[in-house]
MDTraj code that builds the backbone (N, CA, C; nanometers):
import mdtraj as md
import numpy as np

residues = "MET ASN TYR ALA GLU LEU LYS THR ASN ILE SER ALA ILE CYS GLU ASN PRO PHE SER ASP SER GLU LEU ALA LEU PHE VAL GLN GLN ALA GLU GLN LYS ILE TYR ASN ALA VAL GLN ILE GLN ASN LEU ARG LYS ASN VAL THR GLY VAL LEU SER ALA ASN ASN LYS TYR LEU ALA THR PRO THR ASP PHE LEU SER VAL TYR SER VAL ALA VAL VAL ASN THR ASN GLY THR TYR GLU TYR LEU LEU ASN LYS ASP VAL ASN PHE ILE ARG GLN ALA TYR PRO ALA PRO THR ASP LEU GLY LEU PRO LYS TYR TYR ALA ILE PHE GLY PRO ASN SER ASN ASP ASP THR GLU LEU THR PHE ILE VAL GLY PRO THR PRO ASP GLN ALA TYR ALA VAL GLU LEU HIS TYR PHE TYR TYR PRO GLU SER ILE VAL THR ALA GLY ASN SER TRP LEU GLY ASP ASN PHE ASP SER ALA LEU LEU ASN GLY SER LEU ILE GLU ALA ILE ARG PHE LEU LYS GLY GLU ALA ASP MET VAL ALA LEU TYR ASP LYS MET PHE ASN GLU SER MET ALA LEU LEU LYS GLN LEU GLY ASP GLY LYS GLN ARG GLN ASP SER TYR ARG SER GLY GLN ALA ARG VAL PRO VAL ARG".split()
xyz = np.array([
    [0.0920, -0.1229, -0.0141],
    [-0.0215, -0.0031, -0.0002],
    [0.0849, 0.1203, -0.0023],
    [0.0765, 0.2169, -0.1149],
    [0.1445, 0.3291, -0.0930],
    [0.0799, 0.4573, -0.0224],
    [0.1201, 0.5539, -0.0198],
    [0.0586, 0.6763, 0.0576],
    [-0.0476, 0.7024, -0.0081],
    [-0.0632, 0.7097, -0.1088],
    [-0.1808, 0.7756, -0.2023],
    [-0.2997, 0.6800, -0.1349],
    [-0.2752, 0.5528, -0.1481],
    [-0.3594, 0.4260, -0.1363],
    [-0.4248, 0.4482, 0.0373],
    [-0.2926, 0.4658, 0.1038],
    [-0.3177, 0.4643, 0.2491],
    [-0.4216, 0.5946, 0.2829],
    [-0.3877, 0.7111, 0.2305],
    [-0.4776, 0.8242, 0.2685],
    [-0.6262, 0.8064, 0.2102],
    [-0.6284, 0.7498, 0.1302],
    [-0.7835, 0.7137, 0.0602],
    [-0.8445, 0.6048, 0.1693],
    [-0.7790, 0.5017, 0.2045],
    [-0.8258, 0.4158, 0.2888],
    [-0.8713, 0.4943, 0.4025],
    [-0.7832, 0.5629, 0.4798],
    [-0.8325, 0.6079, 0.6034],
    [-0.9448, 0.7160, 0.5982],
    [-0.9465, 0.8031, 0.4985],
    [-1.0684, 0.8780, 0.4604],
    [-1.1996, 0.7876, 0.4460],
    [-1.1659, 0.7050, 0.3427],
    [-1.3014, 0.6311, 0.3480],
    [-1.3422, 0.5526, 0.4601],
    [-1.2518, 0.4675, 0.5226],
    [-1.2940, 0.4201, 0.6474],
    [-1.3691, 0.5106, 0.7639],
    [-1.3126, 0.6100, 0.7566],
    [-1.3682, 0.7083, 0.8865],
    [-1.4797, 0.8138, 0.8384],
    [-1.4721, 0.7951, 0.6874],
    [-1.6013, 0.8560, 0.6167],
    [-1.5982, 1.0095, 0.6646],
    [-1.4596, 1.0749, 0.6313],
    [-1.4235, 1.1989, 0.6736],
    [-1.2916, 1.2577, 0.5871],
    [-1.3192, 1.3713, 0.5102],
    [-1.2398, 1.4187, 0.4299],
    [-1.1209, 1.4947, 0.4920],
    [-1.0294, 1.4201, 0.5449],
    [-0.9178, 1.4812, 0.6067],
    [-0.8508, 1.5741, 0.5306],
    [-0.7775, 1.6555, 0.5856],
    [-0.6566, 1.7414, 0.5258],
    [-0.5475, 1.6568, 0.4824],
    [-0.4399, 1.7191, 0.3960],
    [-0.3327, 1.6481, 0.3824],
    [-0.2261, 1.6526, 0.4962],
    [-0.2537, 1.7477, 0.5845],
    [-0.1458, 1.7775, 0.7076],
    [-0.1926, 1.6745, 0.8246],
    [-0.3435, 1.6588, 0.8345],
    [-0.3796, 1.5956, 0.9243],
    [-0.3662, 1.4318, 0.8905],
    [-0.3820, 1.3946, 0.7639],
    [-0.3416, 1.2390, 0.7247],
    [-0.1930, 1.2362, 0.7614],
    [-0.1087, 1.3228, 0.7351],
    [0.0325, 1.3071, 0.7335],
    [0.0497, 1.2875, 0.8982],
    [0.0017, 1.3850, 0.9822],
    [0.0138, 1.3418, 1.1294],
    [-0.0340, 1.2150, 1.1696],
    [-0.1320, 1.1546, 1.1223],
    [-0.1957, 1.0129, 1.1538],
    [-0.0930, 0.9157, 1.1512],
    [-0.0581, 0.9367, 0.9866],
    [0.0266, 0.8307, 0.9498],
    [0.1720, 0.8165, 1.0389],
    [0.2363, 0.9304, 1.0473],
    [0.3783, 0.9485, 1.1258],
    [0.3588, 0.9148, 1.2784],
    [0.2578, 0.9325, 1.3236],
    [0.2406, 0.9128, 1.4687],
    [0.2268, 0.7479, 1.4951],
    [0.1571, 0.6852, 1.3590],
    [0.1463, 0.5325, 1.3770],
    [0.3015, 0.4805, 1.3515],
    [0.3526, 0.5363, 1.2422],
    [0.5086, 0.4744, 1.2140],
    [0.5799, 0.5188, 1.3523],
    [0.5826, 0.5972, 1.4149],
    [0.6680, 0.6226, 1.5514],
    [0.6420, 0.5071, 1.6350],
    [0.4992, 0.4959, 1.6631],
    [0.4692, 0.3830, 1.7733],
    [0.5265, 0.2547, 1.7165],
    [0.4979, 0.1958, 1.6005],
    [0.5256, 0.0811, 1.5402],
    [0.6870, 0.0661, 1.5409],
    [0.7690, 0.1600, 1.5119],
    [0.9126, 0.1333, 1.4856],
    [0.9639, 0.1065, 1.6599],
    [0.8997, 0.1833, 1.7340],
    [0.9506, 0.1826, 1.8767],
    [0.9099, 0.0714, 1.9478],
    [0.8042, -0.0133, 1.8943],
    [0.7456, -0.1430, 1.9658],
    [0.7961, -0.2672, 1.8982],
    [0.8454, -0.2734, 1.7666],
    [0.8931, -0.4100, 1.7163],
    [1.0362, -0.3623, 1.6500],
    [1.1510, -0.4217, 1.6920],
    [1.2932, -0.4419, 1.6175],
    [1.2800, -0.5162, 1.4978],
    [1.2344, -0.4330, 1.3861],
    [1.2288, -0.5293, 1.2637],
    [1.3693, -0.5329, 1.1871],
    [1.4324, -0.6404, 1.1497],
    [1.5477, -0.6745, 1.1137],
    [1.5456, -0.6083, 0.9688],
    [1.4524, -0.5987, 0.9014],
    [1.4694, -0.5389, 0.7870],
    [1.4920, -0.3722, 0.7722],
    [1.4777, -0.3404, 0.9012],
    [1.5142, -0.1824, 0.9357],
    [1.6116, -0.1629, 1.0321],
    [1.7370, -0.2176, 0.9782],
    [1.8663, -0.2214, 1.0451],
    [1.9556, -0.1937, 0.9553],
    [2.0627, -0.1141, 0.9939],
    [2.1883, -0.0553, 0.9121],
    [2.3224, -0.1097, 0.9759],
    [2.4284, -0.0999, 0.9070],
    [2.5647, -0.1512, 0.9528],
    [2.6354, -0.0199, 0.8965],
    [2.7168, 0.0524, 0.9879],
    [2.7983, 0.1345, 0.9417],
    [2.9165, 0.1377, 1.0225],
    [3.0299, 0.1920, 0.9543],
    [3.1519, 0.2064, 1.0212],
    [3.2071, 0.3370, 1.0459],
    [3.3031, 0.3119, 1.1609],
    [3.3593, 0.4527, 1.2036],
    [3.4843, 0.4632, 1.2719],
    [3.5199, 0.5367, 1.3694],
    [3.6601, 0.5465, 1.4085],
    [3.6370, 0.5941, 1.5761],
    [3.7293, 0.5015, 1.6500],
    [3.7348, 0.5607, 1.7839],
    [3.8647, 0.6366, 1.7785],
    [3.8772, 0.7427, 1.8145],
    [4.0024, 0.8231, 1.8168],
    [4.0944, 0.8023, 1.9668],
    [4.1982, 0.7798, 1.9456],
    [4.2942, 0.7545, 2.0628],
    [4.2743, 0.8499, 2.1559],
    [4.2507, 0.8339, 2.2975],
    [4.2231, 0.9248, 2.4190],
    [4.1013, 0.9776, 2.4052],
    [4.0009, 0.9421, 2.3365],
    [3.8681, 0.9854, 2.3455],
    [3.7718, 0.8722, 2.3427],
    [3.6935, 0.8756, 2.4554],
    [3.6261, 0.7906, 2.4943],
    [3.4689, 0.7937, 2.4238],
    [3.4416, 0.8906, 2.3671],
    [3.3064, 0.9040, 2.2875],
    [3.3121, 0.8903, 2.1588],
    [3.1878, 0.8481, 2.1018],
    [3.1609, 0.8162, 1.9760],
    [3.0228, 0.8723, 1.9418],
    [2.9973, 0.9460, 1.8326],
    [2.8753, 1.0164, 1.8016],
    [2.7912, 0.8930, 1.7391],
    [2.6628, 0.8966, 1.7612],
    [2.5782, 0.8057, 1.6696],
    [2.5392, 0.8708, 1.5518],
    [2.4834, 0.7757, 1.4549],
    [2.4336, 0.8189, 1.3385],
    [2.2777, 0.9161, 1.3553],
    [2.2654, 0.9963, 1.2550],
    [2.1595, 1.0717, 1.2815],
    [2.0077, 1.0287, 1.3015],
    [2.0222, 0.8972, 1.2321],
    [1.8694, 0.8255, 1.2182],
    [1.8710, 0.7160, 1.3172],
    [1.9706, 0.7323, 1.4218],
    [1.9801, 0.6020, 1.5090],
    [1.8456, 0.6032, 1.6017],
    [1.8221, 0.4480, 1.6117],
    [1.6992, 0.4610, 1.6928],
    [1.7256, 0.3494, 1.7986],
    [1.8044, 0.2275, 1.7907],
    [1.8629, 0.1613, 1.8922],
    [1.9623, 0.0612, 1.8633],
    [2.0342, 0.0392, 1.9269],
    [2.1598, -0.0523, 1.9116],
    [2.1240, -0.2136, 1.8978],
    [2.1856, -0.2569, 1.7951],
    [2.1930, -0.4137, 1.7844],
    [2.3375, -0.4537, 1.8448],
    [2.4316, -0.4206, 1.7874],
    [2.5857, -0.4378, 1.8303],
    [2.6441, -0.3555, 1.8078],
    [2.7769, -0.3368, 1.8957],
    [2.8859, -0.2495, 1.8422],
    [3.0298, -0.3154, 1.8754],
    [3.1210, -0.3175, 1.7715],
    [3.2519, -0.3685, 1.7716],
    [3.3017, -0.3055, 1.7278],
    [3.4469, -0.3393, 1.8066],
    [3.5918, -0.2669, 1.7840],
    [3.6565, -0.3751, 1.7143],
    [3.7444, -0.3127, 1.5973],
    [3.8295, -0.4171, 1.4913],
    [3.9600, -0.3874, 1.5836],
    [4.0035, -0.5030, 1.6058],
    [4.1328, -0.5178, 1.6977],
    [4.2599, -0.4659, 1.5695],
    [4.3688, -0.4686, 1.6241],
    [4.4962, -0.4361, 1.5264],
    [4.5110, -0.5364, 1.4633],
    [4.4722, -0.6723, 1.4914],
    [4.4903, -0.7943, 1.4198],
    [4.3566, -0.8381, 1.2849],
    [4.2760, -0.7633, 1.3262],
    [4.1639, -0.7689, 1.2283],
    [4.0301, -0.8459, 1.2896],
    [4.0628, -0.8752, 1.4195],
    [3.9378, -0.9784, 1.4624],
    [3.8323, -0.8628, 1.5472],
    [3.7270, -0.9212, 1.5338],
    [3.6118, -0.8079, 1.5830],
    [3.5912, -0.8493, 1.7369],
    [3.6048, -0.7425, 1.8115],
    [3.5584, -0.7530, 1.9636],
    [3.4450, -0.6859, 2.0003],
    [3.3446, -0.7496, 2.0178],
    [3.2124, -0.6940, 2.0245],
    [3.1909, -0.6428, 2.1934],
    [3.1508, -0.5442, 2.1953],
    [3.1668, -0.4615, 2.3221],
    [3.0158, -0.4883, 2.3983],
    [3.0447, -0.5238, 2.5297],
    [2.9285, -0.5351, 2.6176],
    [2.8650, -0.3997, 2.6611],
    [2.7207, -0.4065, 2.6561],
    [2.6372, -0.2885, 2.6815],
    [2.6347, -0.2751, 2.8573],
    [2.6801, -0.1600, 2.9161],
    [2.6624, -0.1348, 3.0447],
    [2.6108, -0.0001, 3.0635],
    [2.5807, 0.0331, 3.1904],
    [2.5190, 0.1608, 3.2465],
    [2.6569, 0.2538, 3.2243],
    [2.6362, 0.3871, 3.2299],
    [2.7345, 0.4798, 3.2296],
    [2.8169, 0.5147, 3.3617],
    [2.7309, 0.4720, 3.4699],
    [2.8047, 0.4571, 3.6073],
    [2.9032, 0.3623, 3.6051],
    [2.8552, 0.2433, 3.5363],
    [2.9624, 0.1138, 3.5466],
    [3.0988, 0.1638, 3.4809],
    [3.0712, 0.2196, 3.3674],
    [3.2159, 0.2597, 3.3075],
    [3.2986, 0.3607, 3.3848],
    [3.2256, 0.4925, 3.4359],
    [3.2835, 0.5654, 3.5141],
    [3.3400, 0.5182, 3.6101],
    [3.2770, 0.4125, 3.6806],
    [3.3495, 0.3472, 3.8159],
    [3.4517, 0.2477, 3.7685],
    [3.4438, 0.1771, 3.6778],
    [3.5426, 0.0922, 3.6250],
    [3.6620, 0.1563, 3.5754],
    [3.6364, 0.2674, 3.4962],
    [3.7732, 0.3307, 3.4640],
    [3.7648, 0.4650, 3.4675],
    [3.7783, 0.5063, 3.6005],
    [3.7579, 0.6564, 3.6495],
    [3.8259, 0.7590, 3.5914],
    [3.9894, 0.7280, 3.5388],
    [4.0617, 0.8171, 3.4931],
    [4.0719, 0.8219, 3.3404],
    [4.0642, 0.9444, 3.2878],
    [4.0912, 0.9394, 3.1235],
    [4.2317, 0.8694, 3.0789],
    [4.3083, 0.8336, 3.1809],
    [4.4440, 0.7768, 3.1377],
    [4.4298, 0.6046, 3.1555],
    [4.3122, 0.5696, 3.1870],
    [4.2740, 0.4200, 3.1832],
    [4.2632, 0.3733, 3.0402],
    [4.3793, 0.3611, 2.9768],
    [4.3813, 0.3231, 2.8248],
    [4.3620, 0.1863, 2.8201],
    [4.3195, 0.1179, 2.6768],
    [4.3366, 0.0041, 2.6164],
    [4.2340, -0.0299, 2.5140],
    [4.2070, -0.1482, 2.4801],
    [4.1101, -0.2060, 2.3876],
    [3.9600, -0.1937, 2.4477],
    [3.8740, -0.0804, 2.4002],
    [3.7640, -0.0926, 2.4598],
    [3.6936, -0.2301, 2.4808],
    [3.6029, -0.2455, 2.6054],
    [3.5386, -0.3801, 2.6361],
    [3.4144, -0.3573, 2.6661],
    [3.3754, -0.2134, 2.6758],
    [3.2027, -0.1840, 2.7298],
    [3.1557, -0.0532, 2.6526],
    [3.0112, -0.0500, 2.6483],
    [2.9972, 0.0741, 2.6036],
    [2.8627, 0.0962, 2.6720],
    [2.8272, 0.2412, 2.6470],
    [2.7158, 0.2693, 2.6984],
    [2.6500, 0.3891, 2.6282],
    [2.5347, 0.4333, 2.6246],
    [2.4761, 0.5408, 2.5572],
    [2.4869, 0.6579, 2.6611],
    [2.5534, 0.7465, 2.6235],
    [2.5976, 0.8500, 2.7253],
    [2.4894, 0.9836, 2.7263],
    [2.4350, 0.9871, 2.6351],
    [2.3470, 1.0957, 2.6220],
    [2.3758, 1.2070, 2.5068],
    [2.2683, 1.2956, 2.5010],
    [2.3214, 1.3984, 2.3731],
    [2.4425, 1.4650, 2.3997],
    [2.5022, 1.5050, 2.2838],
    [2.6492, 1.5644, 2.2635],
    [2.6017, 1.7471, 2.3086],
    [2.6971, 1.8041, 2.3344],
    [2.6934, 1.9267, 2.3601],
    [2.6327, 2.0498, 2.2439],
    [2.6792, 1.9746, 2.1308],
    [2.6165, 2.0671, 2.0089],
    [2.4855, 2.0333, 1.9318],
    [2.4084, 1.9136, 1.9909],
    [2.2937, 1.8706, 1.9239],
    [2.2269, 1.8155, 2.0449],
    [2.1210, 1.8433, 2.0745],
    [2.0471, 1.7846, 2.2167],
    [1.9660, 1.6650, 2.1208],
    [1.9462, 1.6166, 2.0212],
    [1.8892, 1.5200, 1.9612],
    [1.9859, 1.4075, 1.9374],
    [2.1253, 1.4407, 1.9186],
    [2.2095, 1.3393, 1.8762],
    [2.2731, 1.2803, 2.0141],
    [2.2585, 1.1194, 2.0118],
    [2.2972, 1.0892, 2.1147],
    [2.4585, 1.0285, 2.0959],
    [2.5362, 0.9788, 2.2050],
    [2.6672, 0.9834, 2.2168],
    [2.6957, 0.8360, 2.2783],
    [2.7970, 0.7735, 2.2478],
    [2.8469, 0.6598, 2.3000],
    [2.9554, 0.6700, 2.4092],
    [2.9715, 0.6232, 2.5144],
    [3.0783, 0.6364, 2.5870],
    [3.1578, 0.4888, 2.5887],
    [3.2542, 0.4719, 2.5774],
    [3.3266, 0.3320, 2.5847],
    [3.4385, 0.3343, 2.7177],
    [3.4706, 0.1938, 2.7620],
    [3.5712, 0.1954, 2.8414],
    [3.6210, 0.0768, 2.8175],
    [3.7709, 0.0573, 2.8451],
    [3.8603, 0.1485, 2.8790],
    [3.8593, 0.2745, 2.7550],
    [3.9220, 0.3797, 2.7609],
    [3.9355, 0.4850, 2.6916],
    [4.0468, 0.4140, 2.6048],
    [4.0227, 0.4489, 2.4437],
    [4.0935, 0.3658, 2.3426],
    [4.2469, 0.4210, 2.3575],
    [4.3281, 0.3352, 2.3405],
    [4.4933, 0.3667, 2.3593],
    [4.5382, 0.3862, 2.2212],
    [4.4452, 0.3859, 2.1169],
    [4.4893, 0.4271, 1.9804],
    [4.3572, 0.4224, 1.9066],
    [4.3823, 0.4573, 1.7755],
    [4.2485, 0.4731, 1.7064],
    [4.2114, 0.3260, 1.6503],
    [4.0714, 0.2908, 1.6625],
    [4.0316, 0.1788, 1.6175],
    [3.8899, 0.1637, 1.5295],
    [3.9011, 0.1083, 1.4322],
    [3.7850, 0.0979, 1.3544],
    [3.6624, 0.0409, 1.4610],
    [3.5339, 0.1004, 1.4233],
    [3.4389, 0.0584, 1.4894],
    [3.3168, 0.0225, 1.3779],
    [3.2367, -0.0953, 1.3961],
    [3.1340, -0.1241, 1.3189],
    [3.0090, -0.1238, 1.4250],
    [2.9112, -0.0615, 1.3732],
    [2.7679, -0.0452, 1.4422],
    [2.6844, -0.1308, 1.3709],
    [2.6003, -0.1908, 1.4293],
    [2.4477, -0.2543, 1.3743],
    [2.3615, -0.1836, 1.4308],
    [2.2680, -0.1235, 1.3781],
    [2.1503, -0.0438, 1.4760],
    [2.0313, -0.0414, 1.4069],
    [1.9210, -0.0323, 1.4855],
    [1.8133, -0.0049, 1.4084],
    [1.7761, 0.1563, 1.3869],
    [1.6861, 0.1837, 1.2746],
    [1.6973, 0.3210, 1.2450],
    [1.5321, 0.3877, 1.2314],
    [1.5178, 0.5118, 1.2044],
    [1.3968, 0.5581, 1.1597],
    [1.4043, 0.5460, 0.9971],
    [1.3273, 0.4835, 0.9357],
    [1.3377, 0.4930, 0.7932],
    [1.2401, 0.6107, 0.7521],
    [1.2849, 0.6631, 0.6221],
    [1.2172, 0.7919, 0.5810],
    [1.0504, 0.7408, 0.5909],
    [0.9636, 0.8190, 0.6550],
    [0.8494, 0.8215, 0.6587],
    [0.7593, 0.7824, 0.5134],
    [0.6586, 0.6895, 0.5038],
    [0.5833, 0.7075, 0.3790],
    [0.5380, 0.8277, 0.3153],
    [0.4914, 0.9175, 0.4136],
    [0.4542, 1.0376, 0.3967],
    [0.5148, 1.1128, 0.2807],
    [0.6614, 1.1138, 0.3086],
    [0.7539, 1.1878, 0.2084],
    [0.8174, 1.0996, 0.1015],
    [0.8136, 0.9746, 0.1329],
    [0.8731, 0.8590, 0.0393],
    [0.7926, 0.8188, -0.0700],
    [0.6503, 0.8018, -0.0235],
    [0.5552, 0.7563, -0.1251],
    [0.5181, 0.5954, -0.0903],
    [0.6476, 0.5306, -0.0471],
    [0.6479, 0.3765, -0.0271],
    [0.7256, 0.3705, 0.0924],
    [0.7199, 0.2528, 0.1723],
    [0.8018, 0.2333, 0.2519],
    [0.7991, 0.0555, 0.2789],
    [0.8689, 0.0115, 0.3859],
    [0.8852, -0.1459, 0.4076],
    [0.7526, -0.1868, 0.4575],
    [0.6706, -0.0748, 0.5685],
    [0.5762, -0.1195, 0.6468],
    [0.4604, -0.1100, 0.5356],
    [0.4619, -0.0184, 0.4474],
    [0.3404, 0.0003, 0.3651],
    [0.3600, -0.1271, 0.2499],
    [0.4672, -0.1930, 0.2162],
    [0.4720, -0.2763, 0.1034],
    [0.4694, -0.4309, 0.1790],
    [0.4873, -0.4416, 0.3141],
    [0.5112, -0.5763, 0.3488],
    [0.4159, -0.5728, 0.4858],
    [0.3639, -0.4787, 0.5558],
    [0.2770, -0.5096, 0.6685],
    [0.1916, -0.3636, 0.6607],
    [0.1123, -0.3575, 0.5771],
    [0.0273, -0.2551, 0.5576],
    [-0.0765, -0.2467, 0.6858],
    [-0.1379, -0.3613, 0.7103],
    [-0.2303, -0.3804, 0.8134],
    [-0.1881, -0.3018, 0.9419],
    [-0.0477, -0.2912, 0.9751],
    [-0.0219, -0.2505, 1.1115],
    [-0.0441, -0.0952, 1.0953],
    [0.0358, -0.0691, 0.9631],
    [0.0449, 0.0953, 0.9471],
    [-0.1244, 0.1453, 0.9138],
    [-0.1871, 0.0868, 0.8693],
    [-0.3374, 0.1378, 0.8507],
    [-0.4133, 0.1397, 0.9668],
    [-0.3878, 0.0486, 1.0512],
    [-0.4775, 0.0261, 1.1701],
    [-0.3930, 0.1248, 1.2688],
    [-0.3069, 0.1468, 1.2675],
    [-0.2278, 0.2431, 1.3621],
    [-0.2833, 0.3755, 1.3272],
    [-0.2656, 0.4115, 1.1982],
    [-0.3096, 0.5481, 1.1393],
    [-0.4790, 0.5753, 1.1926],
    [-0.5586, 0.4626, 1.1677],
    [-0.6850, 0.4765, 1.2114],
    [-0.7106, 0.4883, 1.3450],
    [-0.6425, 0.4559, 1.4560],
    [-0.6421, 0.4875, 1.5654],
    [-0.6269, 0.6277, 1.6028],
    [-0.5292, 0.6815, 1.5385],
    [-0.5095, 0.8276, 1.5382],
    [-0.6205, 0.9204, 1.4944],
    [-0.6717, 0.8805, 1.3934],
    [-0.7889, 0.9429, 1.3152],
    [-0.9010, 0.9512, 1.3898],
    [-0.9416, 0.8249, 1.4630],
    [-1.0752, 0.8347, 1.5214],
    [-1.0579, 0.8956, 1.6628],
    [-0.9412, 0.9283, 1.6951],
    [-0.9251, 0.9858, 1.8398],
    [-0.9177, 1.1480, 1.8031],
    [-0.8563, 1.1660, 1.6736],
    [-0.8954, 1.3195, 1.6166],
    [-1.0255, 1.3501, 1.6210],
    [-1.1135, 1.2560, 1.5723],
    [-1.2632, 1.2839, 1.5525],
    [-1.3168, 1.2778, 1.6603],
    [-1.2602, 1.2457, 1.7738],
    [-1.3299, 1.1945, 1.9067],
    [-1.4430, 1.1093, 1.8935],
    [-1.3984, 1.0183, 1.8259],
    [-1.5040, 0.9101, 1.8024],
    [-1.5536, 0.8420, 1.9249],
    [-1.6458, 0.7841, 1.9342],
    [-1.7079, 0.6975, 2.0365],
    [-1.6192, 0.6113, 2.0912],
    [-1.6256, 0.5625, 2.2211],
    [-1.5237, 0.4846, 2.2945],
    [-1.5322, 0.3415, 2.2272],
    [-1.6587, 0.2758, 2.1831],
    [-1.6374, 0.1542, 2.1384],
    [-1.5639, 0.1614, 1.9962],
    [-1.5752, 0.2518, 1.9249],
    [-1.5006, 0.2587, 1.7865],
    [-1.3428, 0.2885, 1.8035],
    [-1.2952, 0.3510, 1.9287],
    [-1.1701, 0.3731, 1.9467],
    [-1.1125, 0.2284, 2.0003],
    [-1.2090, 0.1683, 2.1119],
    [-1.1648, 0.0483, 2.1188],
    [-1.1880, -0.0736, 2.0043],
    [-1.2519, -0.0589, 1.9211],
    [-1.2324, -0.1396, 1.7937],
    [-1.1077, -0.1398, 1.7294],
    [-1.0810, 0.0029, 1.6792],
    [-0.9552, 0.0031, 1.6382],
    [-0.8466, -0.0259, 1.7154],
    [-0.8367, -0.0150, 1.8354],
    [-0.7230, -0.0662, 1.9288],
    [-0.7072, -0.2184, 1.9202],
    [-0.8100, -0.2932, 1.9260],
    [-0.8112, -0.4190, 1.8897],
    [-0.7579, -0.4662, 1.7577],
    [-0.7964, -0.3830, 1.6475],
    [-0.7472, -0.4458, 1.5118],
    [-0.5882, -0.4341, 1.5189],
    [-0.5294, -0.2983, 1.5889],
    [-0.4013, -0.2763, 1.5746],
    [-0.3372, -0.3580, 1.6438],
    [-0.3736, -0.3980, 1.7638],
    [-0.3165, -0.4868, 1.8611],
    [-0.2905, -0.6295, 1.7799],
    [-0.3838, -0.6679, 1.7190],
    [-0.3765, -0.7928, 1.6234],
    [-0.2748, -0.7635, 1.5359],
    [-0.2824, -0.6657, 1.4504],
    [-0.1848, -0.6673, 1.3479],
    [-0.0383, -0.6579, 1.4213],
    [-0.0023, -0.5779, 1.5373],
    [0.1262, -0.5724, 1.5809],
    [0.1685, -0.7066, 1.6594],
    [0.0608, -0.7894, 1.7097],
    [0.0870, -0.8984, 1.7299],
    [0.1651, -1.0098, 1.6186],
    [0.1009, -0.9861, 1.5151],
    [0.1637, -1.0496, 1.3808],
    [0.2999, -0.9785, 1.3667],
    [0.3311, -0.8700, 1.3661],
    [0.4397, -0.8018, 1.3146],
    [0.5453, -0.8447, 1.4389],
    [0.4970, -0.8382, 1.5499],
    [0.6209, -0.8972, 1.6357],
    [0.6563, -1.0185, 1.6369],
    [0.5453, -1.1209, 1.5726],
    [0.6097, -1.2438, 1.5462],
    [0.6840, -1.2710, 1.4503],
    [0.7117, -1.1675, 1.3531],
    [0.8089, -1.1516, 1.2503],
    [0.9286, -1.0982, 1.2990],
    [0.9322, -0.9659, 1.3507],
    [1.0287, -0.9208, 1.3768],
    [1.1051, -0.9479, 1.5202],
    [1.0369, -0.9680, 1.6229],
    [1.0658, -1.0240, 1.7354],
    [1.0819, -1.1887, 1.7896],
    [1.0615, -1.2524, 1.6651],
    [1.0180, -1.3934, 1.6930],
    [1.0831, -1.4758, 1.5701],
    [1.0223, -1.4815, 1.4521],
    [1.0900, -1.5538, 1.3271],
    [1.2047, -1.4937, 1.2959],
    [1.2408, -1.3725, 1.3292],
    [1.3551, -1.3045, 1.2455],
    [1.4704, -1.3228, 1.3646],
    [1.4379, -1.3522, 1.4865],
    [1.5182, -1.3598, 1.6037],
    [1.5534, -1.4764, 1.6600],
    [1.5243, -1.6029, 1.5816],
    [1.5150, -1.7374, 1.6675],
    [1.6876, -1.7658, 1.6519],
    [1.7632, -1.7314, 1.5652],
    [1.9117, -1.7905, 1.5819],
    [1.9729, -1.6952, 1.6150],
    [1.9288, -1.5769, 1.6928],
    [2.0251, -1.4461, 1.7321],
    [2.1206, -1.4924, 1.8346],
    [2.2241, -1.4615, 1.8179],
    [2.3572, -1.4818, 1.9301],
    [2.3449, -1.4212, 2.0619],
    [2.3000, -1.2711, 2.0456],
    [2.3287, -1.1971, 2.1666],
    [2.1688, -1.2235, 2.2276],
    [2.1676, -1.2670, 2.3650],
    [2.0539, -1.2743, 2.4237],
    [2.0046, -1.1624, 2.5012],
    [2.0356, -1.0408, 2.4842],
    [1.9749, -0.9197, 2.5560],
    [1.8630, -0.8813, 2.4314],
    [1.8471, -0.9145, 2.3261],
    [1.7350, -0.8595, 2.2476],
    [1.5948, -0.8857, 2.3032],
    [1.4985, -0.8313, 2.2318],
    [1.3550, -0.8558, 2.2581],
    [1.3403, -0.9817, 2.1795],
    [1.2780, -1.0575, 2.2337],
    [1.2429, -1.1914, 2.1513],
    [1.1029, -1.2391, 2.1965],
    [1.0289, -1.3069, 2.1029],
    [0.8837, -1.3303, 2.1497],
    [0.8915, -1.4923, 2.0803],
    [0.8268, -1.5888, 2.1588],
    [0.8025, -1.7284, 2.1005],
    [0.7339, -1.7154, 1.9755],
    [0.7772, -1.8148, 1.8981],
    [0.7256, -1.8221, 1.7540],
    [0.5723, -1.9342, 1.7575],
    [0.4940, -1.9079, 1.7389],
    [0.3561, -1.9820, 1.7461],
    [0.3174, -2.0190, 1.6149],
])
top = md.Topology()
chain = top.add_chain()
for i, resn in enumerate(residues, 1):
    res = top.add_residue(resn, chain, resSeq=i)
    for name in ("N", "CA", "C"):
        top.add_atom(name, md.element.get_by_symbol(name[0]), res)
traj = md.Trajectory(xyz[None], top)
């Protein structure tokens, strides 16, 4: 289902001629809810970067949503996957900037000083030299509102449509039974999507800290 079809369906089901800005709001709110509820493997990226010597901070990509894995490439070419810890653990374990070595741990430190929306990683110990870094992460894809098509629209339009209908019926201050009906339909769609993203696509995952649901 592309965006033009999605808009037509929302207006037809709700029997209301919404404006383009209203429809865009409904759809983007639904996308945000879905992307933060399910870790869809198709919406994962891999990027490389560099940890500088004597600098324990590393910026995240601008479309970063959540971490899948962080690895440092050792001087012999092997991948050392960092363990996720709290910032206080890293501060306690490596309190001095001169605690140097091959990083073993990482944590999400928070926004950097230049951009309150861009997160930063902190690693421990502080890198003793420059290291290549490989980051696998989940990201916010371009909205179907601006792209015209999206993975959700092409592969799981039921979740996107039902999520948008919830926002639309609430905008119209619909009856409680109608809100409950759309909530039920959305939850059913999301259960199927979680079976895929957090279930079938996750059965052979190595890292145990990921969200995972049983496949039925």
